[in-house]
Phi, psi and omega in degrees: 000147180291320180239122174244144178298140183294150175277112185259143172288167180300322179295317179295320177299319181296317180297315181298316180295316184289327176301311181293325178294319178299314179300322177295320179293322178298319178300317178297319178300315182295321176297318180298319179295321177296325178295322178297314180300319179296321183294334180295341176294342180267013187303324182291337181264317181240124181299153179300324180302318181290320177299316180299318180297319180296324185274344188302308183298317181300312182292321182296314179298317181298317180296316183299317176298317182297317183292321178298316178297319183298329182290338182270355179280164176302170185282035177290331183248148167271147181294343180297325180297318179287326180295320179299314178298318180298320179299316180297319181293318181294321179296325177300328182273355187241338186217157175257359180290134180053040187304310184288328176295320179295321177299315180297318178298316180297321176301314181294321177301313181300316182296317180296316180293321180299315180297320183289321179295321181296336180280350175292124183257122178249161177305325179293325176297317178299319179299313181294322179295317178298320181295318179296315179298322178295317180298318179297317180297314180297320180297317180296314179297319180298318179296320178296318180295316179297320178296320179295317179297318180299315180298319182292324185271324191242338181260112181281137176293152180298143178286163177305321178299313180297324178294318180292321179292322177296323177297318181292331180299336180300335188255014181297331182271016187272358186301319181290325181286319184202105175301329179295317178296321178299318176301315182295325177299314181296318179295318182293323175300317179296322178297319180292320177295320177299315180297322179298321182279325188248356180061024174199165176266157175302131183274129177286158184301122182058023182056030179250177179292138176228156177209181179297337182273349179268355181271136178296115183297341180281348180256135181273083176210155181281160182284345165238114186279151173094351183268334182257136004260358188293321187253336177214147174291330174199159178267116183301152175236165182300128183296341180289333180052048181295152177278349180287140190301319185241014168273064190213183161282130182236152185218142177215135178204143172255009181100322179272317179235166179208162171213132177229132188225153158269116191252147178051059182231146176285345180293349182301331181290320177294316180295322179299328180283314186271322184225070187298335181286353178268352181287129182293120182296339179274339184221052192293348181265349183210011184217147174211159180168210182231154180199159172275166187299323182287348182255011186307317187258018175290000000 
């Protein structure tokens, strides 16, 4: 067995037994005192002298047993503490003077002695404390194991799609910092939804870089095909509307990987401060955006 009761000497057994017996006697004393207080409500029917006489023998016997037990305990207590309680109890049985004060004093004596007796540490107390700690430890470990099993059996890990969408949620509050970054977040979400449905990303023309300026204006099509209208009402373009071919939002994909950037922009310094992982490692001085792992160095 993990826990066996300690082998106690006869002296240790006696101390352990007497400690518990003493606590039991104190409990009886406190109950007796409460009975006395309750009995005082009958004062108009039974005089206090008569009540005291009735209680005298009961209290005296209880005290004598209590005092005998206290003498066999270690020298943790002075006999004066027990003598004080005994004096109060004996006076309750002999006089009606200061009757309620004596009851209150006896209550306080009992409480003080009870606390002191409880602090006596016996080998059996150590055994019970170790057992409780062991039970708590086993319970904690069991809960951890059950939680792990539950997670393994019933909680599915997030899919790559869910992980990518959760990553994009980090930038939902970016509209005030950068409308361009906000545009890219919306476009990238649409790209991920497209990939979920088609198992590939929209392929840019000839798998090269495309932007709003690379699309033939005579043809009615978006600069990233396949996203409108199912995933976006329209594909955003750079608000500056520069005439330069690649001072735009730019996109490149071979179907397996993709990269989308805000290109040739001064906002890269702000993004580098707030979201440094979005700065394009190939164009770190003027571009930021999103990409799949295989497109990192495009």
